[in-house]
N, C-alpha and C positions, 0 to 999 in steps of 0.2 A: 421496499418499505424503509423509511428513515426512522431510526431509533435515536432518541435523545435521552440523556441521563442526568441525574442530579449530582453525581460525583464520578470520579475516575474509576472507583471500584466497580460500579455498575457497568461501566464501559468494558472493563477487563472481563467481567462475567459474561457479557453478551458475546464476546469474541471466543470465549473459552471452548476448546474442543473443535473449533471451526478452522477451516483452511482460509486464511485471510490474505488480502492483497499484498501485504508487506512480507509474507512468508512463502507465497506460492512459487517463487523463483527456485526454491529448494527442490521442487518436484522435477524429476527427470529420469530418463531411462538410458541405458546403454545396451550393448549387445548381450549382457548377462541379465537384463531386467532392470528393476528399480535401482537407482544408485544408492550408495550408503547414506548420502545426505538426505535423500528422499525417505528412506526407511526410518532414519532417526526423527525426521520431522513428523512422519505419520505416527510413530510410536509416541511422540510427545503429545499429539492430539488425542490419542487413545487414553493416555494417562490423564489428561485434562478432563476427558469425558467421564472418567471413573473415580475422580478424587475431588474433594472440596478445596476451594482456593482459600488458604489461610493468610497469604501475603501476596503482594504484587510481584510479577515476574522480575527476576534479578536484572534483566536487561534494562529496566527502567533506570538503573543506577549507573549505567555505562557513561563515562565522561563525554564521549562524542555525541550521544543522544541528548544528554543534558544541554550541551552546547547548542544543538539544533533547536531544542525546545525554547531556549532563551531568545534565539534570533529569528524565529518563525514570524512573529508579528511585525517586526521591522521589514522583513522580506515581503510580507503581504502588503504593507503600506507602500513599499517601493513599486510593487507590481501594479497596484491601483493607480499610483501617480504616473507611471510610464505607459500604461495601457488605457487609462481612463475607463476601465471596466469596473464601474462602481456597483454593478449588479452581482459581482462575485462575492458570495457570502463566505466568511472565514470561519472555519471550525478548527481552531488550533488546539494546543495541548490542554488548555483549561476548559474547553467547550467541545469535546469530541462527539462525533456522531458515528453511527454504524449503519451501513447500508447492506441489507440482505441481498444475496444473489438469488433472485426469485426462482431461477431454474434449479437451484440446489439450496433452498431456503434455510434448511436446518443445519447445513454443513459448510456454508461458505459465505463470505461477505468482505466488506472493506470499509476503511475510514478515510475519506478524502480530506485534504487540507482546506479545500474550498470548492464550491459548486455554484453554478448559475441555474436557477430554477425558472422555467417558463410559466406562462399563465395556465398551462394544463398540469402544473405541478410535476413536470418531468425535468430531468437534468439535461441541459444543452451542452454545457462546458464544465470541465473540472480543472482543479489546480493541485499539483503536487510540488511541495516546497522541499528543497534540500539545502541545508546550511552546513557544509562540511567544516569540521574543526581544523583540518589540515588545509591551508590555503592553496596548496598545489593543485588539489582536485578542482577547485573553482577556476584557477588559473588555466588549467587544461580545457575546461568546459567552455571558456570564452571563445575557443576556436571551433567548437562544434557548430554545424550548419543546419542539421535536420534530424528527424527521428531515427534515421539509420545510423547516424553517429552515436546517438543515445543507445541504440540497440547493441552496437558493436562494443562500446566502451563501458556501458553501465546496464548490463542485462537485468540486474536485480530490480532497478527502477523501471526499466522498460516493461518487464513482466508485471510489475505492480500496476502500472498505468493501463496496460492492456486489460488486466483483470478488472480494474475500475470501470473501463469503457464497456466491458461485457456486462457488469452489474447494472450500470446506469442507462446504457443505450445512448450515451452522449455522442455527439458527432465529432468532438475533439477534446483533447486534454492538454493543459499547458504545464510543461515541466519548467520549474524555476530553480536555478541554482543561484544562491545569494551569499555574498561575502562582504560585510559592511566595512572590512578593513581596506578594501580597494580605494585608492586615492581618487581615481576617476569615478565620479558618480555614475556615469553610464555603465561602467564595468562592474558595478556592485552586483548587478543581476544579469542573468542570461536566461532568456525565455526560448523554449523550443516547443513548437506546436506538434502534437502527436495525434495522428488519425488512427482509426481502427485498423488493425492488421489481421484480416479475416483468417488467413491460414494459421498464423501464430495463435489466435484465439481458439480455433478449432482444436489444435493440438493441446492447448492448455485445458480446454474443457474435457478432453479425453483423459488427461493426466489427473484432473480433479476427481473424475468419477472412479478412476482406478485407485486413487489415494483413499477416497471415502470407503470403497469396498475393502481395502486392506486394513484401514483403521477399524472398521466394524468387525472384521474377521478377528483381529487381535482382541477386541473387547469381548467377543463371544468366547474365544478360546480361554481367556483368563476368568471369565464369569463361570464357565463350566468346571473350573477347578474347585469351586466352592462346594 
């Protein structure tokens, strides 16, 4: 289900307490069980489920994110100009949407930067835009060839895209790294096509279910203290 909002606060509330595409890379296990990063992320979601939101998350003020927000629309324009894919609908920072993961509808979802919707109102293709403040990141990405380079060098984004593919059932997702500072117009953007990685997705689904179980256990534990 596609959720649209009248303002950014509604969007934050829709995501609150849920394991979202931008954060699921934090879920992980080692030989001792859930990693410290996974436990912290799960605890964060338990807190969100049990408290009211009085202000937007502090991460919204991080300089690198603000840089990305400013440059997303020019990145989208470059993408359309170079791919001729005018069917790609842009849902940037001023017009975000939230897609529920129907399999875990109350607990997980994501917000794509762009999607192509077919005549049956299903998502065929998606777009994830990254506009790094540090130009070295984009400089390195210009040499990437395929999704396996993305997986090896940027697991956070690879996980985000695989989760969005799981949510939408799309047949592919386009990763776009963009840096308008590049002198060569062609090098301003780098597009990598990402297909569903079934084994990776199956493991991620298991981790999501484990995380939801642990989050709810924490909530129950603290509720019983009252």
